[in-house]
KOLGU-327697 format. One record per residue (C-alpha): residue in one letter; y, z, x. Coordinates in steps of 0.1 Angstrom, whole numbers, plus 2048, in hexadecimal, padded with zeros to 3 digits. Each point is the difference from the previous one (the first is absolute). Layout:
N
AYZX ...
//
This chain:
529
M260AF4E1F R7EA7ED7E7 P80E8107E0 A8237F880C R7F77DB805 R7EF7FE7DE R82080E7EF R8167E6813 R7E87E37F5 R80080B7DB A826803800 S8057DD80E A7E77F17E6 F81480E7E3 S8217F680E P8187F57E4 V80D7E3814 L7DE7F1805 V7F68047DC G8207F07F4 A7FC7E3818 V7DC7F97F4 T80B8027DC T81D7E8805 A7E87E7811 V7E78027E4 V81B7FB7E5 T80F7E3813 A7DE7EF802 A7FA8067DB V8227F17F7 F7FA7E2816 L7DE7FA7F1 A80D8047DD Y81D7E9806 N7E97E480E A7E48067E7 N80A7E17EC D7FD7EB81F G7DF80E80A L7F681B818 P80C7FC823 F7E87F881C V7E87F07E7 P7F67DB807 T80E7E87E6 R8017DA7F8 Q81C7EC7F0 L7FA7E67E4 G81B7EB7EE V7FD7F87DB E8167E77EC L80880A7DC A8117ED7E4 N81881E7FD G80482380D A7EF80F7E1 N814820805 L7EE809820 V81181581B P7F7808824 G7E881D801 N7EB7F57E2 E7DB804805 V7E87E4809 R7DE8067F0 S7DE7EF802 G7E480A7E9 G81581E7F5 F80580E823 R820800813 V7FE7E981E G8257FD809 V8247FE7F4 V81B7E77F9 Q815800820 D81B7E77F7 M80A7E67E5 T8187E3805 P80B7E27EB V7F27DE80A T8007DC7F4 L7DE7F67F3 P7F07DE807 G8097F47DD G825806805 G8028217ED V80B82280D G7E581B803 A7F881F815 R7ED805820 L7EE821805 T7F780E821 L7E18167FC K7F681A819 L7DB8057FE D7EA81A811 G7ED7F381E K7DF80D7F2 F8047E87E2 G7F87E4818 A80A7DB7FF V8097F17DF P7EC7E17F4 A8157E07FA D7F67FD7DB S80C8247F8 R8168057E2 V81D8177F8 T80A80E7DE V81E8167F8 R7F581C7E8 Q81081D7EE R7F982280E S8108157E4 A8137FC7E0 L820808813 G8007DE811 L7F080A821 K7ED7E280F Y7E67FA81A V7F17E2811 D7DB7F97F9 L7F07EE81D Q7DF7EF7F6 R7EB7F681E G7F27DD7FF A7DF7F380B S80B7E6819 R7F4802824 R8227F580D M81681E806 L826801800 A811806821 E81781D807 G8217FA7ED A7F27E37EC T80D7FA7DC L7ED7FC7DF P80F7E27ED R80F8027DD R7E27F17EF Q7EA81D80B T81781A7F0 R80480B7DC I81A8157ED P7F28097DD V8178067E3 E80A8257FF I8058167E2 D825804808 E8047DA7FF I7EF7FF7DE F81881B7F3 N81E7EF80F M7FB7E17EB F8088137E1 D8258047F8 E80F81E7EF P7FB7F47DC T7DC7F8807 R7F9822810 R8108117E3 A7EB7EC7E7 S7E1808814 A8088257FE E8047FC7DB N7DE7EE7FE L7EF81C812 V80F81A7E8 G7F57EA7E3 F7DD7FD80E G7FE826805 D80B8067DC A7E77E67F4 L7E3813811 N80D8227F7 G7E98117E7 R7E87E27FD G7E480D815 A7E67F87E5 D80C7DD7FD L8007FC825 N7DC80C802 A7F67E77E5 T8117E4813 I7EE809820 G7DF8017ED Q8067DD7F2 A80D7F2821 P7DE7F580E E7FA7E97E1 L8247F3803 L7FC7F9825 G7DF7EE7FA R8117E87E8 L81F7FF816 T7EB7F281C T7F97E07EC V8257FD7F6 M80A804824 A7E77E680B N80F7E77E7 L82380880C A7F67FC824 D7F07DE7F9 P8187E580F R7FC7EC7DF T81281D7EE D81F7FA815 V80E8237FC Q81A7F981B G80C7E27EC F8018167E1 F816819810 R8167E580F E8057F17DD L8078237F3 D81B80381A D80E7DF7F7 A7FF8097DB A812821807 R81A7ED815 V8067E77E3 V80181B7E6 A818817813 P8207ED7F6 V7F68047DB S7F5824803 R81A80B7E7 T7F57E67E7 N7DC80B804 A80B8247FB R8107F67DF L7E07EC7F8 F7EA81F804 T8188157EC T7FF7E77E3 M7DA7FE804 A7FF8257FC D8137FD7E0 T7E87E47F5 F7E1815808 G81081D7EE A8047EB7E1 L7DB7F4803 S7F4824804 R8118097DF D7E97E77ED P7DD80580E A7F07EC7E4 A8147E1809 L7F7804824 E7DB8057F7 A8017E07EB T80F7ED81C I7E680C819 A7E47F77E6 K80D7DC7FE A8037FC826 P7DA7F7806 P8007E27E8 T8217F580E L7F2801823 D7E17ED7F5 A8167E57F1 G8157FF81F T7E17FC816 R7F47E27EB S8237F2801 F802803826 R7E07EB803 V8117E47EE Q820805814 R7EF7FE821 P8037DA804 F8258027F6 L80681B81A A7EE7EB81A H8167E37F8 T81E817801 A7F680B822 D7FD7DC80C L8227F87F0 S80F81F812 T7F37F3821 D8107DE7FA V82080F7F4 S80381781E A8067E2817 A81A7F37E8 A8108227FE G8047FF826 E8127DF7FD L81580C7E3 R811819817 R80F7E4814 A8087EC7E1 L81181D7EE P8247F680B D7FC7DD7F1 V7EE80E7E1 N81B81A7FA A81B7E5803 A7EC7EA7E7 L7FC81E7E8 A825808802 A8097DB7F9 A7E67FE7E4 T80A8207ED P8207F17F1 V7ED7E07F8 Q7E58147EE R81A8117EB R80E7DE7F6 M7DD7F47F9 I7FE8177E2 E8197E87EE L7EA7E380A N7E080F7F3 E8067F87DB P8097DB806 L7E37FE818 Q7E880E7E7 Q80D7E77E6 A7FB7E4819 L7DC80C808 D7F98027DB A80C7DC7FB L7EB7F581E D7E28127F1 R8057EE7DF L8047DF813 V7E0805813 R7ED8087E0 T80D7E17EE P7E67E47FE E8197E5809 T808810821 N7E17F2812 G8077DD7F4 S82480480C L7F580C822 R7E87E3804 G81C7E87F7 L817811819 Q7E57FE81A A7FD7DA7F9 T8257FD802 V802812821 G7E27EA80C S8137E07F8 L82280E80D N7F380B822 P7FA7DC80D Q8237F67F4 L81081E811 R7ED7F9820 Y80E7DD800 L8238077F3 G805820815 P8077EF821 Y81B7EB7EF V8148217FD T7F381681D V8017E481A C8167E47F4 N8198157EC Y8027E57E5 W80E8187E6 N820805813 F8007DD80D W7FF7F27DC W81F8147F6 T8117F4820 M7F97DB7F8 L8088057DB A82480780A E8017E0814 H7EF7EE7E3 M81E8097E9 S81B7FA81A A8077DA7FD P8257FC7F4 D80B7EA7E4 D81E7FD7E9 T7F781E7EC G7F281781B S7DD7F980E S7E17EE7F5 Q7DC803809 R7F57ED81E A7E37EF7EE L8057DC80B L7E4800819 N7E880E7E6 A8067E17EB S7FA7E781D S7E57E67FD G7E17FD814 E80D7E4815 P80B80A823 G8257FE805 S80A7FE7DB D81081B7EA H80A7E97E3 I82580280A G7FF7EA820 A80481D818 G7E07F8812 G7F38247FE A7DD80880D N7E78137EB E7E3802819 F7F9803825 A80C7DD807 H81580981D G81A7E57F8 A7E77E57F6 G8077EB7E1 A826802801 P8137E27EF P80E7E6817 G82080C810 G7FA8237F3 S7FE820816 K7DE80F807 Q7F881E7EC H7E981D805 L7F18177E5 H81781F7FB A7EE80F7E2 N7E581B7FF F7DB7F8800 Y7E48177F7 G7E280C811 P7EC81F809 A81381E80D V7E680981B T7E47EF813 A7DC8097FD D80481A81C G81F8107F1 K81B7F0815 A8217F87EF D8027DC7F2 C81F8027EB A8057DA7F8 A8178057E2 G818814815 Q8057E681C T81F7EE7F3 G8177E9813 Y8177E27FB V8007EE821 F81B7E5804 A8167F381C G81681C80D N7E981C7F4 P80181B81C Y7DB8067FA R7F77DB805 D8047EF821 A7EF7DE805 S7FD805825 V7ED8217FC K7DB7FB7FA D7FB8247F4 D8127FB7DF P7FF8217EC Y7FE7EC7DF R7E67E880D R7EC81C80F A8028147DF V7FA7E47E7 V7F57E0810 D7E880A81B R7EC8177EA F7EE7E57ED P7EE7ED81D T7F8821812 K7FC8187E3 R814819814 P80D81E7EB L8257FF7F8 G806825807 P8178187EC T81B7F67E8 Y81F807814 R8087F2823 R81E803816 L80B7F2821 D80081781F R8197FE81C E7ED7E3810 G8007EC7E0 K7DC8047F7 G7F38087DD V7F48237FD G7EC80D7E1 V80F8207F3 G7EA8057E1 R7DD80F7FE A7E87ED816 E7E080A7ED V7F18137E3 P808826803 A7E381680C G7EC80E7E4 Q8087E47E6 T7E57EA7F0 F8097DB7FF T7F37DD7FB D8107DF809 A7F37EE7E1 P8008087DA G7E08117F5 G7F5805824 I7ED81E80D G81781C80C I802808825 D80982480B V81880381D P7F7821812 K81B81780D G8077F7824 G7ED7DF802 R7FA7DD7F2 P7E27F87E8 
//
């Protein structure tokens, strides 16, 4: 019985169905584990940690998370998010092994390159803080870093640059090819070179050297020269021709070089003398810089002035010769001994003429006697007679007796106001001009010679019942009160009152005096003296 049972048991253990079922189960488990390997092994405790990045940095779910070189988890998910500053970044969800433990709050994350093919991993650097991040917490953007990768460096070169770089590498290879001995000599002398280079680098690193400013100026110089690059190319071509000509005559070049030191010595001594001039030039340039700024705003007016002056300057050429003759004559006049005496005489003449002009000026500028004289001259020649007209000169020949003009007409020749008339005769008033100053001491108009009138019965300007007689006010009332007579011309307004229409006082800015030989008084513009 026992051998039969053993045979049955051995047959069931090697049953093909059982073996196939076990094999299928093992393969299924292996496939499942391989499929989920990127997300970690199943049934293993894990923790989740969020990380904010400035960008995705070519990460994909399943990339490793390492700490100290050891794998501690994987990237489970990556989604775009809005960062606190307003930019768009990426949020990683890290699935960490439970044995890694809690993550300190000051931990940092760096995205690093795993291979030259672009595979990345997340480097988690544990911090030293005692505060731990909770499950599912997020590291902020300021605690993450994405270094510049080699592919980004290569991507900044365009196709022409890459082609030129390849040509440079070929050229460098050709330069080193077959020059092993020279290379060995260079390496042997490198320590001495580097020792001296240390001092040079220290000088360049000194802030006072301003290497950055030097390169900025080089950049500006290159930018300025770029538009004239073709001109510079021609310049260097012609310079090559010049140097070629110099190389064909070495003796002349040698003589030139030999004379260079004395020339430089003379220039050094000259520069010492020129230093004050250069300092003054610098000060002048500082002063002119402000004027140059103002000149920009004045250029439209200056351009217009130059445009207007250009034709004048062309015509001035014709004037130059007569002007030169006039200046020569003036020079001869100045050199003549009699000129000084003439100038002194002219000065004396002007000195004696000024008081006269100060006194006579108001007769013209205030009283307008020049025009008044010509007006009265016409009346003077207007008396009719048998042959035409005769001068009205009878009153000028009158005697000194009031009321007598030698012809019995009872004319008056002074301010008698009708006194001294012959018995039975009509009362007469003076109707001739009398003379006096043109202005008062304070410059008010006092034009006595211009106040004319011939008042008689029926005169519309004379009314015995009116106390404010224009003629009496102008001529008679002046003498007891010394009141100025006013301007030359008067007219009646609509109410019948006399109104002065001439100049009431000396014009502003004119020097005057009310007596001959008096001291001049200046009238300021806009006010009385």
